[in-house]
N, C-alpha and C positions, 0 to 999 in steps of 0.2 A: 088716641084714636084719630083725632083730626089730622095728625101727621101722616098716619098710616092711610087714610083715605085720600090724602093729597098725593103721596107717592104712588098710590094704586092707580089713581086717575092719570097720573103724569109718566109713569114708568111701567109698573107692574102689568097694567093691562094693554100696554102698547105692543103692537106686533113687532117692532123692531126689537123689544126686550126678549120676546118669545123666540124670535130668530137667533138672537145673540146667544141665548141659553142652549138652544140646539147646536150652535156652532161651536160653544165651548166643550162639547162632549169629547172631542179628542184631547183637550186640556185635562179633563176629569179622568179620562182613561190613562193619560200619562201620569197623573198624579197616583192613581192606583198601583201603576207599575212601580214608580219611583218608591213608593212606601213599602211595597213587598220587598223589594230589593234592598232598601235600607234595613228592614227587619232582619233580613237575611245575612247581610254583611255588617250590620251595626255600625256602619260608616258611609256617609254621603260620599266621601272620596273615593272609596273603593267601587261604589257603584258607577261613577263616572269614568274610573279607570277601565272598568269592564267594557263600557260602551265605547270608550276610545280605542281599546285594543280589539274588540269584537263587536262592531256595530251592527253585524247581522243578528246578534242576540236581541238588541233592542227592537230591530224590525219585526222578527218573528214574535217577540212578546207583545208588540203592539197588535199585530194581526190577530193573535190568539184572543188577546183581552177584547179588541174590538168585536170580534165575532161573538163572543159571550155576551157583550154589551147589546149588540143588536138582537140577538135572541130574547134577552130580558126586556128590552124596550118594546119589542113587538108584542110580548105578552102583557106586559104592564100598562102599555099605552102611555100613561102620564110619566113624564120625565122625572118628576120628583120620586115617584115609586121605584122606577128604575135605580136612581142614584142612591136611594135609601138602602135598597136590597143590596146593590153592588157594594157601596160604600161599607156597610155593616160587615158583609162577607169578607172583604178585603181586609177591614181592621182586625177581625177575628182570626183569620188565617194567618196573617202576619205575626200576631201575638203568639198563637200556637207554635208556629214555626220557630219563633225566638226562643220560647220556652223549652221546646224539645231539644234544640240544639245546645242550649245552656246546660240541660239536665243530664242528657246521655249522649250528646254528639249526633242525634238523628235529626232529620228534617221532617217537615210536614209532607206527607205523601198521599196520593189520591185514596189509597185504600184506608187510611185512617178514618175517613168518612164512615167506613163500615163498622168502625169500632167506637162511633159517636157515644154510645151508651156507657162506654168505659172512660170516656175522655175525662170526665170530673175525677175519677180515680188517678188518672195519670197526671193531671195537673196538680192534684193534692200532694203528689211526691215531690213537687218542685220548690226550690228556694232560688230566686233569681232576680237580677236587676233589669228593668226594661230600658231600652235605648232612650236617651233624653229627648230626641227630636219627635218621639211618637207624640208627645203632647202638643205638638205644632200640628201634626197631621190630623188629629182627631177634631180639633175646631175647624180646619180646612174642610174636612168632609161635611161637617155639619153646617157650615155657611152655604156650602155648594147645594145641599139638599133644600135648605131654606129658600134660597133664591130660586131654586127650580120650582118649588112649592108655590111661591109667590107669582111666579110667572104664569102658572096654570098651563104651561106648554104641554101638548100632547099630540099624538100621531092622530090625524084626522082620517083614519081608516078604521072600517068596521073589523070585528073580530073574525069574521069568516074570511077575511083577506089577510090579516095579520097572523093568525095562527097557522096557515099553510106556509107563509114566508118563513116564520120561525122554524117550522118543521124542516124546510128546505135547507136552511143553514146548518140546523143541527145534523142533518143527513151528511153534510160535508164532514163533520166529526166522525159519524158513523162509518164513513168510507175508509177514512184514514186508520180508525180503529181495526177495522176487518180486514185490511189489506196492508200487511206489514211491508211488502215490498214497495208499494206506493209511498208509505210513510217514510221508509228509509231514503228512497228517492228525493223526497221534499226536504227531510233533515240534512241530506248531504248538500243541498243547494245553500244551507245556512251554515255550513261547516259543523254539523252536529250529526249524532248517529245513535241508533238503539244501544250501541255498546256503551253509551255513556251512563245508562241506567245500571251497569254492573257495579260500579263504585260511586255510590252517591255523594260521597265527600267532594270528588272532583266534579261530578254532574253539576251540583249546586254551586260549587265555586266557579267553575269555568263558563257555565252557561247562564248563571242567574237563576233566581227562584222560579219566575214564570215559565221560562222554557224548560228547566229541569222537571218542573211539575207536569207540563205539557208532554215532555218525553215519556215520563212515567206513565201518564194516562194511556198514552198509545202503546206503551210496552206491557201493559197489564194482560193484553191478551198474548199469552207466552207463545213465542213464534218458534217454529221447528228449527233447530241449529243446523249450521251447514255440516253436511256429512252423516247426517241421522238416517239410519237404515236398519232393517232386521239383520242383514248380513253383518253390517259393523258392530252392532251391539252383540251378537252371538259370537263373533270373533274374539271379544274380550273374554267370554266366560266359557267357551266350549272346551277348554282345557281342564275345566274344574268340575264338569258334570260327574256325579256319582262318587267324587273323592271324599275322603275323611281326613282330619288334620294328621300331619306326621308325627312320629313319636309315640310314646306311650299314652294310650287313651284311658280316660276314666269316665265311665257312664255312670257315675253315681249321683247325677242330678242334684248338685248342691243347691241350697237356697242362695239366691243372688238378691243382694239389696244394692240399690243405686240411689245415692242422696245427691241431688243438686242443692248446694248450700248457697242461699242468695248472697251475691257479691263477696264471696269468701276469697280472701287472699292475704298474703303475709304483709300486714301493715308495718312490720318491723323493717321492710325494705325501704321505707319512705326516709330519705336521707336526712340527717341531722335531728331525728326524733328519738326522744328516750322515753321509756316506760317504767313505772314503778315495779312492774312485773311482766313476765312473758305472756302475751295475749294468747298465743297458740301452743301452749306448754304440752298439752295432751296430743295435739296433731304431730308435733315433732317428737315426742315420746313414742308414740305408736309407730311413726315412721321408721323408727330405729330398730324395731323388734324384728325378729324372725317371722316369716310369713307375711311380711309388709313390703310394700313398695311405694315411693312417692316420686313425683316428678312434676312437670309443668305441662298444663293442658293449654294448647293454642286454640283460641276461641275466635269466633267472628263477630263478638259483641264487645262493647266498652260503655260502661256507665249505665246500660239498659239493654234492652232486647234479649232477656232471658230465653225467649222461645227460639232464637236462632240456634244458640248452643244445644238446647234441649231437642231440637228437631234433628241436629246433626248426630247427637248421641243416641237417639232412639231409632233412627233409620239408616244411619251409615252414608247418608246422602249429603251434599254440600249445599249451603244456601247461596253460594258465591254467584250463581247464575240464574237464580230466581229473581223475580222482581224485588229489589233490595229494599229492606225497611219494613215490609209487610209481615203478617204472620204467615209463615209457610203453611200453616193449617188451612189457609184459604184455598190451598190446591188439593187437600185431601178430601176428595168427593166419594171415593169408593175405598174398599178394603185394601191395605196395602201389605206388601211383603216387608216386614221390618225386623229388627231384633226381638221386639216384643212378640210378634206374631210366630217367630222362629221358636221362642220359649213355649209359647201357647201350644204349638204343634206338636212338642214333645211331652205334653201333658202337665206343664206347669200351670199353677194359678197365677195369674198376671194382675196386678193391682197397681194403680197410680194414687198418690195421695198428694194434696197441695193445701196448704193452710191459708188459701185466699180464694177469691171468687172464681168458680169453675168455668164461668163464660169467658173469662179474659183470655185473649189470645186465641178464642174459639176452642178451646180444650174440650169442653163437654161434647162438641160435635165430633172431633178428631180422634179422640182416644180410643173408642170402640173400633174404629177403622184401622188404628195402628195394632190392634191385638189385645187391648186390655179388657179383661173380664169386669172390672170394676173400677170406678173412679170416685174418690171420696175428697170432697173439697171443704171449704169453710163452712158451708151451710150445714153440713153434717157434723163436722168436727166441733163447732162452738156448742153443740148440744150435748158433747160428752161431759161426764161428771168431772174429769180431769182437765178440761180445757183451761188453759191459762194464757193471759195476754200480756204483752210488754210493748210500749210504744204503739198502741192500738193495733198490734198484729198478733195473730196467735204465734205462740212461742215454738221454737224448735223442738222443745220437751214434749208439747202437744203432738207433733208429728212423730217423735220417736215413740211415744206411747201406743200410736196407731200401728206402727211397724210391728212392735213386739206383740200386740194383740192379734195382728194378722197371723204372724208366725205361730202363735199359740193356738189359734183357731183352726188354721188350715195345715194340720200336721199330716193329712192323709195324702197329699201330694206336694212335690217341690213347689217352691214360691219363687216369683220374680216380682220384686217390689220397687217402684220408682217413686222417690219422693222429692217434692219441691218445697223448701223452706220459704219462709217470708218475713221472719223476725228482724233481720238486719237489713230491710229494704230501705232505700231512701224515702223521704229526705232525712238528712241527719241534723237536726236542730240541735240547740244547745241543751246539754243534759244538766238537770239540777244537781248541785254539788253533793247531795245525800245519795245520789243514785250512781255515782262514779266509783267504779271498783278499781280501775287502774288509771292512775295519774299519767297524763300524757304531757311532754313539753316539746316544743320547736320554736325557736326564735325566728325562724325564716318564714313562718306562715303568718298571715293576717289573721286577726283574732277570729273572724267569722269562719275562716277556712279551718283554723286550729279547733273550733267548736265542733265542726263536722268530723274532724278526725278524732276528737275524743268520744264522740257519740258512737262513731263507727266501731272503735276499738272495743267499747263495752259490749256491742254486739257481736263482735268476732270472738270475744271471751265467751259469751254464753253459747254461741255455735260450737266452739271448741269443747266446752263442757258437755253439750249434748252428744257430740261425737264419742267422747269418752264413754258416756252412758251407754251408747248403743254397742260399742266394742266390748264393755264389760258383760253385756247381755250375751253376746255372740260367743264370748269365751266360756259362758256357763252353760252352753248347749252342747248337746252330744251330736246333733245333726251337722254335717259339714255345711258351712256358711261362708260366704265371701261378700265383702263390702267394697263398692266403688264410691268414694266420697270425693267431691270436686266443686270448685266455684265456678260460676257460669260467666263472670266477667268482673272487671275491677270495679269498685264503688264510684259513684259521683261525689267527689270531695270538693265542692265549691264549682262554680261555673267554669266550663271548658278546661277541665282537668287541672283546676287551679293548684291543689295541694301538690300533685306531682311536678308541676311547672315551678311553683314557688321553692319546693324542696330541693329541686335541682336534678330530679330523676329524668325530666324531659326538658326540652326547650321548645316552647310553642312557637317562638318568634320567627324561626327559619324554616318551619316544617319538621316533621319528625324523621329521624334517621331509621334504618332498618332495626338497628339495636334498641332504639326508643320503642318503635312499634312492637317488637318482640316483648319488651317490658309491659306494654299497655295492654297486649292482647294475650297475656299469659296469666293462668290462674294455677293454684296448687290442685293436685289430685293425689289420691292415696288409695291403694289396694290393701286390704287386710283381710287375711282368712284365719279360721280357727282350726286349720288343719295344713299338713305340709303341702307346699305348693311352689312350683318352679317359675321364677320370675325372669329367666334367662332371656326370653323373647324380648322383654322391655328394654334391655340394655342396649339393643340395636339403635334405639333412637336418641341415645345421650340425654334422656330424661324430657325431651321436647317431644309432644306428641299431639297430632290433630284430634279433634273431638270425633269425627266419624270412623276413626279406627278403634275406638276404645272397646266397644263391646264385642268386636270380632276377635281382639287380642284376649279378653276376658274368656271368650267362648273356648279359645284354643288351650289356654292355660287350665281351664277346669274340664277339659274333654268333653265339652257339649257339642252336639251335632251342629255343623256349620253349612250354610247355603253356599252355592258357588260364587255368589257375589261376596260374601264373607271371606271366602278363600281367596278371591281376587284381591280384596282389600289387604288381606294379611300379607300377601306376597309383595304388592307394591309398597307396603309399609317399611320394608327392609331398604329401599333405596329413596324413598322421599317421605320421612316420618312425619313432617308437618308442612302444611301450606294453606294459605288463603289469600284472597286478592288484596285483602287490606294490608298485608305486610310488605307489598311491592317487593317480592322476593327477588334478590339481585340478579340471579342467573339460574336458568333451568337447563339441565341437559335434555338431549332429545328424547330419552325415554321417559324423563320426568315430565316433560311438556306433553307427551302422548297421553300419560296417566291422567293429567289434569283435564285434558280434553275428553278422555273417556269419562271422567266424573261428571263433566258438563252433559254429555250425551246420555249417560244412564240416569242421572237426576231427571233430566227432561223425560226420558222414557217412562219413568216411574211416577211422575207427578202430572205429565200432560200427554204423553205419548202412547204408543200401543203395548207397553210393558213386555217388550221382547226379552228383557232381563230378568224377568219373574221366573222363578223355578216352576217347572211344570207347564209353563205357558206354551201353547202350539207355535 
């Protein structure tokens, strides 16, 4: 106490110390930026390489962080309160960004804040190693906050002056948020652009975390794309008004079952891996039958982001040009024309089933607007007498039970059922020896990565068994029924696709080639019907098909009524069967590029525009 009093009298209470603390704010701000960039790149060397090659990124990052600091300081008044809030937020955001990047290749986005109530669930999926220098930054932040607290430094201005000043600084952010053209001009001065938000991997790599986050904040206000107009949108669809699919048409209204199987892919493609038995024996046996067709679904998700694949499957739109990384259901504010609503308009009973939290990704709010009559999630399913759990998730069999019960209960009208499984979701911790059904070996993999592969393989085996059970039930029915079964993305098997890198399927050291991206963004799909069906249409694509086409193709094969937009997709499918921005497609012909631009305009039209593309709209 005597030492403290001495220091207090000679240092802490002195005006020069308070001024020094205020003058150190730029250093504190720089420390915040350095920490965030280090957690983004996991390497101090790469951070300084960024600033050396792109010094504008550090300047913009400092301006943005300084403005935030000024607002906080004006509101908090005391320097130590500002530093504690700013430091704690910086530490938490850096860790979350690092975790998300390791788990599923995604970064921390502004809209993740809207999902804060689900953040605990997201983090619970993760198994990761934090960068070592994190443990140096934490005490540095603590020391700064303590010194600021000891100084007692504060702004000698009353609240009625500080609050308006803070509001004025915040108003600058508001102007740039509400005026995209002004923002784009500013970004161009720093050699950046709104377009950087289209592909977040390059955004966060090329611009750094702070600037990429700022770009995303300003891009959240979805801006009208160049060339958007009623005349342009109508020009895409005018030739399809009033048309029906060509060829023989069957208006027999078959029951349609679409199953999104969590992280389902062919684990036997992992190089150098041996299995005591085939994990996907049922999938491969069923795919070889008559009335079945299997191929590769080209998705926009990797390791996570189920909602991206889901949104494209259900709407026929692309997430490529929405603000990347968020739940696209953020933009579903009113009823939409979707594949689901098309079935509903034809008298189908439409139901969604998910063996997890219905609030996750905003599904509870969005599904009725997509056209679902009913949505059943974990809260209801766990109360069923036949509810079963594995690895703390409701099993795929629980979902199949609900599908079967729905078909049995609603026999007075055709059914469209969309199911999302959860049983084989990450994280894939080590499996107890007594729970291992399939032995897995791979000498190329680190022990912890091999543990993940072993656990994942058991889950794939159970997903495969659930598929067989559903197919057996379908075969026992007299009612015409067709199934679309597919994986939403590859699993997270170690940080940063470790299993695929160590096995030799991809090489992360020099960036991914087009072929490697095709591998990482491809999952299996399977059509199976209990009646004769012609799959000739599917052979156009040589087995590789983008998500947004799938239900248009299914509708044509089953003779279901199609909207003009569905017919438009079907025709373009013939010359560009798969595409998304993550593939860095090597070359696009003119008509292919025109189609991709039309997808951008139509997606905007339906989620944020005037809906000129919607059937029956004036």
